[in-house]
Steps between C-alpha positions, in 0.01 A plus 500: 500500500172644380289719725577346836434767761765624739295364789486153346875501433566607858276221631681244283840613633367487855370145456833390353688660791274315742627173354230402251632348178453687172292206375257528795475879471432474126233237562329703776507825301392321179794634298796347321810409697703732276281792610595416860874480443534831312389737779681286756826520302469880487422509873796276588737712289412829667342393829226759466140488385553857380680360195215278387329630185178686565220405265127466497276656761779604736526825303162599638658504845727803478654403831723257311718798407549574867561133570781497244661804666519346846848510647462160667473170319195282540575135573168361617130530438454658844751774421328561166162523672634749759651716225176499300298593809731793573475623140121458502469720811717770341306497171318811386124483566421679173664218303297242692173687437578517126575128501173420678299727270651334192396150611159493323670589172775245559248225578298590190814473285584158648146379425521632141838328456352180647778484757772570246742790463375851581660842482531505877 
């Protein structure tokens, strides 16, 4: 599936649940139709976005570990948003300050990589 982020996979599953066809979602997201059906198949099997593979920039957001440990299942984008907001409020301020202070270095690495892969 490549490096499709957890957030993008969740959005794809949400669009499909809202009744959009996989062809339309693929066209709107500018990805192949196969890339749309894979996360949706995993989501339909388990019924939880927690089971979608986490790749790409979602690792920067350490709250995804807490999101995976939630006792309730998330069925809609609104529920996901509420869960993320709750986790964000509970997050350690020291982690957030480190993240903010690392931004200049992160941006510099992205510029050097010309938008490609970085160590972050």
